[in-house]
N, C-alpha and C positions, 0 to 999 in steps of 0.2 A: 504493500500500500504506500502510495506517495505521501510526502509531507505536505499537509494542507493547512498549516497553522494560519490563523488570521493575520493579515498584513495591514499596512496603513490604509489602503483603499477600503478594505473590508471594515476596518474600524471607523472610517469616515462614513461609510454607508450605514453601519449600525447606529452611529450617532444621529445621522439624518432620520432614520426610521423612528428613533426615540422622540425626536422633535416633532415628527408627524403625529405620533400618538398623543403627545402633549399639546397639540394644536399650535405649536410654535413654528411650524412649517407646513407645506401642503404637498399633495401628491403630484403636483405639476412636474417636478424634476424627474420623478420616476416614470410617469406616463409619457413624457416627451422623449424618453430614451437617453436622458443625460447620463444615466448610470450604466447603460448598455455598452459593453466592451467586447473585444475578442478574447475575453478571459472570464472565468467564473469567479464570483466572490466567495471565498471560503468562510462561511458563517460559523461553522464549527469544524473540528478536525476531519469529519467524514461527510460533511454536507456542503456542496458547492451550489451557488445560486446564480442564475442568469436573469437579472432584472430587466424586464422589457415590458412592452404593452401587455403581452401575454408571457407570464413567467415560466421558467423551467427549473426544476430541482434535479440535482445529480448527486447520487450517493455512491461513495467508494466502499464497496462491500468487502474489500480484501481479496475478492475473486471476481473482478470485473466491475463495471459501473452499471447502475440502474438509474434510468432517467424517467422522471415523472413529467409528462407532457413534452412537447417538442417545439412549441411556438408556431409562428406563421411563416409564409414564404419569404417575407422581407428579411427575417432574421436567421434563416436557415443556415446560410454560409457562415455567418458570424458565430452562431451557436456551435457549429462543427469545429471551428477554429478554437473556440473557448474550451470545449470539452477535450480536444486533443492536447491543448496546452496544460490542462488540469491534470491529466494522467495519461500514461502510455497504455494503460489497460483499455481493452475494448468495451464498448457499450453492449452488454449482453442482453438487456431487457429494457423496453420502453413501455411505460404504462400510459395509456390515454385516459385522462379523467372523463372525457366526453368527446363527441365528434365535431365540435365547432371548429371552423377552418383556421382559427387563430391558435389552435392547440395541437394540430395534427400534421402540420406541413414541414416539420423540421427533420424528418427521418431520412429523407432522400439522400443527403450527402453521406450519412452513415452507411446506408445501403450500398452506395457507389464505392465508398472506401473499402467496405468488406469484400465486395465483388472483385475489386482490383487486387486485393491481398489474398484472394482465394480462401477467405475464412467465412464462417457463418454470418449472415446478416443479424442485426439486432432482432430479438424476439419481441414482437409487439403484442401486448395484452390489453384487453378492453372488455367492457360489458357487452353482452350478446346483442343488445339493441343497436349497437353502433353500426352494424352492417346495413340494417334497414335505413338508418339515417343517411349513410353514404349513398345508398340506392336512390333514396328520395331526392337528395341533392343533385344527383346526375339527371334525374327525370324532370326536375324543376329548375334547372340551371338558369333559364331565362328569367323566371319569376324572381329567383333569389338575387340575380344581378340587379333587377330593378328596385327591389325593396332595400337592398344595401346601398345602392346609389343614393336613394332618398335619405336613408338613415344617416349616412356619413358625408353626404354632399359630394360624392365622387362620380361624376357623370360617365367617366371612362371605365369604371370598374367592370370587370368580367368575373364570372363565377366558375370555379374549377369543376372539371368533370372527371378527373382522375384522382383516386384516393388510395392511400396505403391502408388496406384492410388488415385487421389484426390476424396474428397467427394463432392466438388462443383467446377464447372468450369464456366468460363465466356468467352465472345467473344472479345469485344472491351474495355470495362471499367467496373469496379465494385467498389462500395464504401461500406466498412465495418465499423461498429461502435462498438467499444468495450470500455466499461467504459467511460472515459473522452476523448478518442482518436479516431480519424478518420483515416482510412487507405484507400487511393485512389489507386486502382490497375489499371494500364494502360498497354495495350498490345502494343508491338513494335517488329516487325521482325528485327533482327540484327544478333547476333551470331547464333541464332536459330529462328525457326518460331513460337516458343511457349513462347517467352520472356515476362516477366512482370517486370515493375519497380513500386516501392511503394513509395507514398508520404504521410507523416504524417504532415499535415499543422500546428497542434497545437505546434509541436516541431520543425518545419522548418527542418525536417530530410528527406533525400532522400536515399532510398535503390535502387541501380542501378542494382543489379544482375551482370551479366557479360557484361552489356552494358558499364561498365567502370571497367578496371582491372589493372590499372597501367602498361600497356603495349600497344604497338601499337595494335589496335583492332584485335581480333581473327576472322578476316573476310575472311580468305583465306585458312585455314587449308587444305593441299593438300590431306589428307586421309579421310576427313569427308564430310558430305553432304553439300548442298548449304547454303551459307551465304548471307546476304542482306545488303551490305554496304550503299546503298543510303537511305534506310529506317532507317538504324541505325543512320546515320547522322541527319536525321530529328528528331528522338527521342531524340538525344543529345541536339538539339536546343530547343525542348519542355521542357526538363528537366532544361536547363539553365534558362529559363524564370520563373521557380518556385522560384528562389532566395533562394535556400536552404542555411542553415547555418551549416549543418552537412551532409556530404556525406559518406555513408557506402557502399563500393564496394564489389562485389563478391569475388575479390582477391585483395591483396595488402592492404595498410593502409587507414584508414579514412582520409578525408580532412575536416578541420575545417575552417570556415570563408567564407562568401558570395563571396568575390572577388576571392579567390583562386578557389572556386568551379566553378564559372562562367568561369574563364580562362581555367581550365582543360577541362570542357565540350566543350567550344568553340573551343579549339585547336584540340581536338580529332575529333570533327565534321569537322573541316577544313581539316585535313589529309584525312579523308574518302572522302570528297567532291572533293578535287583535284584529287584523284585517279579515282573517278567516271567520272569527267568532262574530264580529259585527255584521259581516255580509250574510252569513248563514241565518242569523237571527232575523234580519230584515226580510230576507227571502221567505223564511218560514212565516212571517207575519203578513205576507201577501203584497209586499211592496214591489213595484216594477223597477227596472234597472235605473231609470232616471232618479227615482226617489232614493234608491240605495246609494247612488253616487253622491247625492246631496246630504245624506244622513251619516255616512261613515265618518268618524272622527279619527284623525291620525295623531298619535301622541307627539306633540312638538318636541318633548325632551329627547325622544329617540331619534327623530330626524336631525336633531342638532349635533349628534355624535359625528365625529370626523369619518367614521366608517359606515355611516348610515344615511348620508346625504343623498337626495334624489338627483344625482348628477348623470346617471345613465338611464335607468328606468324610474318610475315613480308610483306611489301608492294608488293613485286613481286608476292606472292601467292594471294593477294587480287585482283591484276589485272587479274590473271588467273581465279579467281572465277567470276569476272565480265564478262569475256569473256564467261564462261560457262552459266552464268545467261542470258546474252543478245544475245549470238550468238551460243550456243550449243557446242558440244564437238569437232566438226571438226575445225582444226586450219588453214584451207585454204592452207595447203601444200598437193597437190594432191597425193603424194606418201604415205601419212598417211591415206588416205580415206579407202583404202582396202589394207593394207600393207602385205608384206611377213612376215613370222615368224621372230622374232628378231634373233633367232639362225641361220636362213638361211642367213639373211643379214650379220651377223657377219662372218659367214664362207666364204662368197664371199669377204668381205673386207680383211680377213686374207689371202685368196689365192692371191689376187692382191698385197698385201703388202709383200708377201714372207713368210707368216706363221704367226700364232697367236703370236709367240714369238716376231716378229718384231713389231707388234702393241703394245705389252706390253712394249718393249724397248722405243718406241716413247712416250708412255704414261708416262713413268718414266722421260724421258727428259723434257717433257712439264711440269710435276709437279715440277721438279727442277727449272723451269723458272717461276713458279708461275701461269702457265696457267692451273689451276685446273679444270675449266669447260670443256675445250677441252680434257684434260688428262682423265677425267672421261669417255668420249665417247669411247676413244680408249681402255682404260682398261676394260670397260664393254664389248666391242666387242671381245677383246682377250679372256676374261673369258667365254663368250658364245661359242666361237669357240673351246675352249679347256678347258672344265669345270673341268677336273681332273688334269690339270697341276699345280703342287704346286708352281713352280716359278712364273707363271702368276698370280696365286691366291695371291701370296705375293705382287706382284705389285699392283693388284686391292685393296688389303687391305691397302697398304701404301697410295694410292691416296685418298681413302675415309676417311682414318684416318686423313690425312692432311686437307681434306675438312671439316670434323667435327670440327677440332680444330680451324678453321678460322670462323666458323659460329656463329652467335649470337642467333639464334632462336632455341627453342626446336624442332620445326618441322624439320628443316634441320639437326640439330645435331643428332636427333634421327634416321632419315632415313640413313644418312651417317655412323653413328656409327654402326648401324645394318649391313649395307652392308660390312663394314670393318671387322666386327666380323665373318660374313659368310665366307669371303675369308680367313681370318686368320685361321679359323677352317680347311679349306682345306689344307692350306699351312703347318699347324703344326700338322695335324692329330688329332685334338681335336673336340670340338663342339662349336656351336655359343654361348651357354650359358656360357661356360667356358671363351671364349674370351671376352665376354661383361664385365666380372668381372674386366678387366684391363682398362676399359674406365672410363671417368669422370662420366658418368651416373651410372656405376656400383658402383663407390665410393659413390654417392648420395644415391643409393638404400641401400647399407650396413649401411649407417647412418640413415636409415628409412626415408629418404627424397625423394622428387620428383624433378628431374632436371627441371628447368624452364628457361633454357638459361642463358645468361650472364646478371647479374643484377648489377655487381660492377661498371661498367663504360661504358659510351657511346663511349669512345675512343678505339674502337675495329677494328682491321684490317678486311677488307672484300673485296672480289673480285666482289661485286655486288653494285656499286654506284648508279645504276639506278634500276627501278622496275623490 
């Protein structure tokens, strides 16, 4: 086993993550890739860490390396160089915590190196549901390209159609033994149906995957498939009882220390549990979706935690996802069961209002009063009724630009920024891609980063105090 004692850079990173916990610093440096190098940070003698947008953990077992997750395509080459510099021992096993593309695309350089040396490729292990996920991604690559373009403001994004399928899968739990270390894999539905968390008891180290990401849990993403908040909370409770001393998350910085880890896992579970309990009670009482959304109260003290701010997903979307999980897609508004086309409804509203221009004028007035949710309805109707009108397109662009600026989550900012760019393109005679360059997401893309919402402060104005 190579010598992996912490060095000055690792000490600097550990000091940084302590400041993040104490709210004396933010996640911005970590998420922007400032700590990503062609080397691993030795957090302990046997744990190397690759801090990036999607993190990777490497364990020196004394008989080869075990890697938990592998990052995305952008960091694959850098990860390979970092692991090679960390140890001359080969990577014997890679565990995928789940099949999202930012966690599974770093294995290729290791496979190629193994082929070139005529030795076995790394053995990839994952939950059995990951294969169906990869199949679905291949069959819906066009759709996934579009929704991720909107979510991250990247009009040129393409979705992959080739995946590294696992060599071994498991259903409920699996224990692997490599060298002196044990790797206990446990399945838990949460952000995905194929999620795995990894416990290394000899090192008191927990790899959570995306079950913990230094954000309010990504349990409601409006453009993605079903999430499982209740089972997610149960998994967090089980992880808490492990009494880990080092937590390595799928995104964000590690947490060091038993008490801190227990608190972070407990409060994340509590946030999910209260959303589940309130939503279920209101559904059982006969409320429709609109009423549920207005009545669920989100505990402000939880959202104020540096690891629970709604910078990626947000509680309102979690409630909608719970409704879909427990109640189906019908929101109990009869007009939505078999609705008229949106454009036809908009045209009728415009006729009654005295024209699409009048709807747009009122939308602008409401936006000026801070009533952005209501303004969006009118601006949308006006644009549907008169899709080629540049003045109306300009109003719609202004409304959604204002909405994007006020939102904290990547989900909402991405959708609203894209809508604003679409209408700005109509108003200015350009195209959506050109208009996106002027958005904050465009600036992040030019800096080779990915916008992940607001991470600098919880003190952010929002027009959505409830779920």
